[in-house]
TIGUBA-480143 format. One record per atom (N, C-alpha, C): x, y, z. Coordinates in pm, whole numbers, plus 32768, in hexadecimal, padded with zeros to 4 digits. Layout:
N
XYZ
...
***
This chain:
95
4E82389B2EAE
4F03386D2E80
4EE938022E15
4F2D38112DA3
4F1637AF2D38
4F64372D2D52
4F4B36CC2D01
4F8536472D13
501E36492D0C
505636952CAF
50E7369C2CA4
512636D82D22
50E737402D56
511A377E2DD1
5110371F2E47
50A536D32E4E
509536712EB9
510136062EB1
511E35D82E39
518535732E25
520E35A92E4D
522B36222E24
52AB36602E49
52B8366E2EE0
524C36952F20
524E36A42FB2
5262361C2FF6
522235B52FC5
5233352F2FFD
52C435002FF0
52FF351A2F7B
538D34F52F67
53E635422FC8
53C935C12FD8
541736143032
540C35E230C2
539635B930EA
538235833170
53D735073184
53D834AD3123
54283434312D
54BC3452313A
54ED34AD30E7
557B34D430ED
559C35173172
55453573319C
555E35BE3217
556535643291
550A3505329B
550A34AC330F
558A345A3312
55B4342432A1
562F33D4329C
56A9342A32C1
56B034A13288
572234F832A4
572235253336
56AE3540336C
56A3356933F7
56D434FA3454
56AB34803439
56D43410348E
576A33F83485
57A33408340F
583433F733FF
587F3464344A
585134DE343B
5893354E347D
588F353E3515
581B35193549
5810350635DA
586A3495360A
5877342C35BB
58CF33BC35E1
596033EA35E7
598B34363583
5A1534633581
5A3334C735EF
59D735223608
59EC35863670
59F2354436F9
599A34E5370F
598E34A93794
59E8343337B0
5A363407374F
5A84338E3764
5B1833AC377D
5B4D337337E7
5BDD338037FD
5C2C332237A1
5BE532CE3756
5C2632693701
5C21328F366D
5C0F33103650
5BFE333B35C5
5C77331D356D
5CEA330835A8
5D6332E7355A
5D793250354C
5D1732033573
5D1D31703568
5CB031443506
5CD231343486
5C6C31183420
5C1030A23440
5C473033346D
5BF32FBD3488
5B8E2FDA34F7
5BBB301E355F
5B60303F35CD
5AF730A4359E
5B203105354D
5AC3316A351D
5A58312E34C2
5A7D30CB3473
5A1A308A341D
59AC304D3472
59D0300C34DE
596B2FCF3535
59153039357B
595430A435A8
5909311135E8
58AA31503583
58DC3168350A
588931A334A2
58133149347F
582A30C83476
57BD306C3456
574D307634BD
5772307E353C
570C308C35A5
56C231113596
570D317C3580
56CC31FF3571
5673320334F6
569F31C73489
564D31C53411
55CB31783427
55D2310C3472
555830C0348D
54F5311534DD
55283161353C
54D131BB3588
54983228352C
54EA325A34D2
54BE32C13476
545432923416
5463321833E7
540031E23388
537631E033C6
536F31C73447
52EC31C33489
52AD324D3494
52FA32B7347F
52C733403488
528D33713403
52A7332B3398
527A33593315
51E3336D330D
5198330D333E
510533153335
50D23391337C
510933AD33F0
50DF3423343A
510234A533F3
517634A733B5
519F3521336D
514A353632F0
512334C932B0
50CA34D3323C
5044350C326B
501434DD32DD
4F9635103314
4F9F35A2333C
500E35C8337B
5022365333A3
502036B2332B
5054368232BC
505636D33242
4FD136CE31F8
4F733682322E
4EEE367231F3
4EF5363D3163
4F4D35DC3151
4F5B359B30CF
4F07351C30CD
4EDC34F13057
4E913473304E
4EE833FD307C
4EAA339D30BC
4EF1332A30F1
4F4032DB308C
4F1332D9300F
4F5B328A2FAA
4FE732C22F8E
5004333D2FB8
508833772FA3
50EF33463009
50C032F53068
511D32B930C8
5189326A307F
5161321F3019
51C231CD2FCE
522A32242F89
520232972F59
525F32F42F19
52C433262F80
5294334E2FF4
52ED337C305F
534A330B308C
531332943097
5362322130C3
53CF31FF305E
53B1320C2FDD
541431F02F76
548832542F7C
546932D32F8D
54D333392F9A
55233322301A
54DF32FF3085
552232E13104
5586327030EF
555A320730AB
55B131933093
562B31B93041
561932092FD8
568932322F83
56F3327D2FD3
56C532DB3025
5723332B3074
576432D330DE
5717327E311E
574C32233184
57BB31CD314B
57A3319130D8
5807313A309A
588331893071
58713201303E
58E332543017
593832783091
58F7329930FF
594032BC3179
598A324231B0
594731D131B6
5989315831E9
59FF31313190
59EE3138310D
5A5D311B30B1
5ACE317F30C5
5AAC31FD30DA
5B12326330EF
5B63324A316D
5B21322031D7
5B6832033254
5BC131883241
5B8C31213200
5BD930A631EB
5C5330BD3191
5C40310B3126
5CA8311B30C1
5CF8319C30D0
5CCF31F43127
5D173270313B
5CFC32D930D1
5C9632C3307E
5C7633253015
5BE033272FFE
5BA43399301B
5B1333A8300A
5AF433D62F7E
5A9233962F40
5A6133C12EBE
59CC33DC2ECC
59A534522EA0
591A347A2EA9
58C4341A2E55
585733E72E8E
5801338C2E42
57B633D62DD3
579633922D69
574A33D22CFC
56BF33FA2D2D
568B34642CF4
560634932D1A
55A034672CB4
***
């Protein structure tokens, strides 16, 4: 796999983990219609998700330095989701 493909995969891992954690929070929460409560639940889930990035990078057999790339994409999606819940309008983060 070339360097560009590795970078794309690392970005995808970061986005996927953030989206997965958000989806699980919304599915599992009886408070999904309470934005303030959901923000707190999402923050906890995102913190758990961030700790999974290193393992997912390893599972994909990517070089360790791509952790920062995955973490940056994770952060972008996390912030977009939190802003969307707070403001009632989700905007896809730039890639």
